C-alpha positions as CSV (number, residue, x, y, z in Angstrom):
1,G,-2.1,60.7,4.5
2,N,-0.8,60.0,8.2
3,S,-2.8,56.9,9.2
4,G,-1.9,53.1,8.4
5,G,1.5,51.6,8.1
6,G,4.7,52.7,6.2
7,A,8.0,54.3,6.1
8,I,8.6,57.9,5.6
9,K,8.6,58.8,2.0
10,S,6.9,61.7,-0.1
11,T,5.3,61.1,-3.4
12,S,8.5,62.6,-5.1
13,S,11.0,60.5,-3.5
14,I,9.1,57.5,-4.3
15,R,9.3,58.4,-7.8
16,S,12.8,59.4,-7.5
17,S,13.8,55.8,-5.8
18,R,12.3,54.1,-8.9
19,S,14.7,56.3,-11.2
20,P,17.8,54.3,-12.3
21,S,19.4,57.5,-12.3
22,S,18.7,58.2,-8.7
23,P,21.6,57.7,-6.5
24,H,19.1,56.2,-3.9
25,A,17.7,53.9,-6.3
26,I,17.3,50.4,-4.9
27,P,16.6,47.4,-7.3
28,F,13.8,46.0,-5.0
29,A,13.9,42.3,-6.6
30,E,17.9,42.2,-5.8
31,D,17.7,42.9,-2.1
32,E,16.9,39.4,-0.6
33,E,16.7,41.0,3.1
34,R,14.0,43.8,2.2
35,N,11.9,41.3,0.2
36,G,12.2,39.2,3.0
37,L,11.0,42.0,5.6
38,F,8.3,42.8,2.7
39,N,6.9,39.4,2.8
40,Q,6.6,39.3,6.4
41,L,4.7,42.7,6.5
42,Q,2.3,40.9,3.8
43,R,1.2,38.5,6.4
44,N,-2.0,39.1,8.6
45,W,-0.4,40.0,11.6
46,S,-3.9,40.9,13.3
47,A,-4.9,37.1,12.9
48,N,-2.2,36.1,15.4
49,N,-3.9,34.9,18.5
50,L,-1.8,36.1,21.6
51,S,-4.1,34.0,23.8
52,E,-2.6,30.9,22.6
53,V,0.7,32.0,24.1
54,S,1.0,31.6,28.1
55,L,2.1,34.7,30.1
56,S,5.5,32.8,30.7
57,G,5.9,32.1,27.0
58,R,5.6,35.9,26.3
59,V,8.4,36.2,29.0
60,E,10.4,34.1,27.4
61,H,9.9,35.5,23.9
62,F,10.8,38.9,25.4
63,A,14.2,37.5,26.8
64,D,14.9,35.8,23.6
65,V,14.7,39.1,21.6
66,E,18.1,40.2,23.3
67,A,19.4,36.8,23.6
68,R,19.6,36.5,19.8
69,L,21.3,39.8,19.4
70,S,23.7,39.3,22.3
71,P,24.4,35.8,24.1
72,S,25.8,37.7,27.0
73,S,23.3,40.4,27.4
74,E,21.0,38.6,29.8
75,G,24.2,38.3,32.1
76,G,24.1,41.9,32.2
77,A,27.3,42.2,30.1
78,K,28.9,46.1,30.1
79,T,29.2,47.5,26.5
80,N,31.5,50.3,25.8
81,V,32.7,52.3,28.6
82,I,33.6,55.9,27.8
83,S,35.5,58.9,29.8
84,A,33.0,61.5,30.8
85,S,35.7,64.2,29.6
86,T,34.9,63.1,26.0
87,V,31.0,64.0,26.5
88,R,30.2,65.8,29.3
89,D,33.3,68.0,30.2
90,K,32.6,69.8,26.7
91,Y,29.7,71.3,28.5
92,V,30.5,71.2,32.2
93,P,33.5,72.8,33.3
94,D,35.6,71.4,36.1
95,S,33.5,68.0,36.4
96,E,35.0,65.3,38.2
97,S,36.5,62.5,36.1
98,Q,34.2,59.4,35.9
99,L,33.1,56.7,33.6
100,V,29.7,56.4,31.8
101,S,28.7,53.2,30.7
102,H,25.6,51.2,29.6
103,L,24.9,48.0,31.7
104,D,22.1,45.7,29.8
105,F,18.8,44.7,31.3
106,N,19.3,41.3,33.3
107,M,16.4,39.2,33.3
108,K,17.9,37.1,36.0
109,T,18.7,39.8,38.6
110,Q,16.2,42.5,37.8
111,I,12.3,42.9,37.9
112,L,10.5,43.7,34.8
113,F,8.6,46.5,34.5
114,N,5.2,45.6,33.5
115,I,3.4,48.4,31.4
116,S,-0.2,47.2,32.4
117,D,1.0,48.4,36.0
118,F,2.0,51.7,35.2
119,G,1.4,52.8,31.3
120,W,2.0,56.1,29.8
121,G,-1.7,56.9,28.7
122,T,-3.1,55.4,32.0
123,Q,-0.8,56.9,34.7
124,A,2.4,58.6,33.6
125,F,0.4,61.1,31.5
126,N,-1.7,62.3,34.3
127,V,1.4,62.4,36.4
128,V,3.0,64.8,34.0
129,K,-0.2,66.9,33.9
130,R,-0.4,67.1,37.4
131,Y,2.9,69.2,37.8
132,Y,3.4,70.4,34.1
133,S,0.1,70.4,32.5
134,G,1.4,72.2,29.2
135,A,3.8,69.3,28.7
136,A,1.5,66.4,28.9
137,P,-0.4,66.9,25.7
138,L,2.9,68.0,23.9
139,L,4.6,64.8,24.7
140,D,1.7,62.6,24.0
141,A,1.5,64.2,20.5
142,C,4.6,63.7,20.0
143,F,4.8,60.0,20.9
144,N,1.9,59.4,18.4
145,S,2.9,61.3,15.9
146,I,6.1,59.5,15.5
147,R,4.5,55.8,15.8
148,N,1.9,56.8,13.2
149,L,4.0,58.7,10.9
150,T,3.6,57.0,7.7
151,Y,3.2,57.2,3.8
152,T,2.1,53.5,3.6
153,R,5.3,52.6,1.6
154,L,8.4,50.5,2.0
155,G,10.8,51.7,-0.8
156,G,8.4,52.5,-3.7
157,T,5.8,49.8,-3.1
158,K,2.8,50.1,-1.1
159,I,2.6,48.2,2.2
160,D,1.5,48.5,5.8
161,T,4.6,48.7,7.7
162,G,2.6,49.0,11.1
163,P,4.1,45.8,12.3
164,F,7.4,47.0,11.7
165,R,7.3,50.4,13.5
166,S,5.5,48.7,16.4
167,A,8.6,46.2,16.5
168,I,11.1,48.7,16.7
169,W,9.2,50.8,19.5
170,Y,8.7,47.6,21.7
171,Y,12.3,46.5,21.1
172,V,13.6,49.7,22.5
173,H,11.3,49.2,25.4
174,R,12.5,45.9,25.8
175,I,16.1,47.0,26.0
176,S,14.8,49.1,28.9
177,G,13.2,46.3,30.6
178,I,9.8,47.3,30.0
179,F,7.5,44.5,29.3
180,H,4.0,44.8,27.3
181,D,2.1,41.7,28.1
182,D,-0.2,42.1,25.2
183,Y,2.5,42.2,22.5
184,D,4.0,39.1,20.7
185,Y,7.7,39.7,21.2
186,Q,8.4,36.8,18.5
187,R,7.4,39.7,16.0
188,V,10.5,41.5,16.9
189,N,12.9,38.7,15.7
190,K,10.6,38.0,12.7
191,L,10.5,41.7,11.4
192,V,13.8,43.5,12.5
193,H,17.1,42.2,10.9
194,Q,19.8,41.7,13.6
195,M,22.0,44.4,12.1
196,T,18.8,46.7,12.3
197,K,18.4,45.9,16.2
198,S,22.4,46.6,16.7
199,F,21.9,50.0,14.9
200,V,18.7,50.7,17.0
201,K,20.4,49.4,20.1
202,K,23.3,51.7,19.6
203,M,21.4,54.7,18.8
204,V,19.4,54.6,22.3
205,V,22.1,53.3,24.8
206,E,25.3,54.5,23.3
207,P,24.7,57.5,20.5
208,H,28.0,58.8,21.3
209,F,29.6,55.9,19.6
210,M,27.7,55.8,16.4
211,T,29.8,55.9,13.1
212,K,29.0,56.0,9.4
213,E,29.3,52.1,9.5
214,D,26.3,51.6,11.9
215,L,24.0,52.8,8.8
216,N,24.4,49.4,7.5
217,V,21.5,47.9,9.0
218,G,21.3,44.7,7.1
219,V,18.4,46.0,5.0
220,Q,18.6,48.3,2.1
221,F,16.3,50.9,3.5
222,L,16.2,54.2,2.0
223,D,18.1,57.1,3.9
224,E,14.6,58.8,4.9
225,E,13.6,55.2,6.1
226,K,16.6,55.1,8.3
227,V,16.0,58.2,10.0
228,H,12.3,57.0,10.7
229,I,13.9,54.2,12.2
230,A,16.2,56.4,14.3
231,L,13.0,58.8,15.3
232,L,11.1,55.8,16.5
233,A,13.9,54.6,18.6
234,T,14.8,57.8,20.4
235,E,11.1,58.6,21.3
236,S,10.6,55.2,22.5
237,R,13.7,55.3,24.8
238,K,12.4,58.8,25.8
239,Q,9.1,57.3,26.8
240,A,10.8,54.2,28.5
241,N,12.9,56.9,30.5
242,L,9.8,58.9,31.4
243,L,7.9,55.8,32.6
244,Y,10.5,54.9,35.0
245,A,10.9,58.6,36.3
246,L,7.4,58.9,36.6
247,S,6.6,55.9,38.2
248,A,9.0,56.8,41.1
249,V,7.4,60.1,41.4
250,A,3.9,58.3,41.6
251,E,5.4,55.6,44.1
252,H,6.6,58.6,46.2
253,L,3.2,60.4,46.2
254,S,1.4,57.2,47.1
255,G,3.5,56.6,50.1
256,R,3.4,60.0,51.1
257,R,-0.6,59.9,51.1
258,S,-0.5,56.8,53.1
259,S,1.6,58.2,55.9
260,Q,-0.2,61.0,56.3
């Protein structure tokens, strides 16, 4: 079924991953990082009492997610810079030469986008529905499908990976400067390996630099599990971009109404 938690796996692929002759077989007990994730997922995450962490503490945890990946990220350090001619000029003739770069969200100079002020289900969905009614439910179904997609498995072992999938989703929102005040960001550092975080971040901010080496995510996920991580990351990024754009539209409409 598609409820609960887990990675993308069919029954046949579960059997093949356990077979010694399978090229994708992973000796589960021999992968320390995979076992570590499995043990973390066995915890009762619902028992975590978020009310014990102050709002300022949650913001600190939010900042720490990226600080552990890149100590310079909170200073707004630039990552790779690429000439537009290597990407855009393939599709847009006679375009002017310019640079395309990613700039990390800067906790010191930029304002957090608080999801409680403008969320997808509460505000953004309605803005889309107002101007393109057919697209709103399709986008909503796409987000929900990818977030909830599961076969309740990690490798060949039954486990609820809901917390891991949520950690990937919220990490991408973190990269985008979107803050969920009802989420404990310590979970991201506990559940997501740093190399997995690097893979996810590159996937959503610099996909044109992705190489085969980036598929080494620190944990021996099956190929289909890596695909699931990539889908979670890209859909979360899509939602983050829509939230920023639609909040600007809503703000404009609010200002126009107040001036009338």
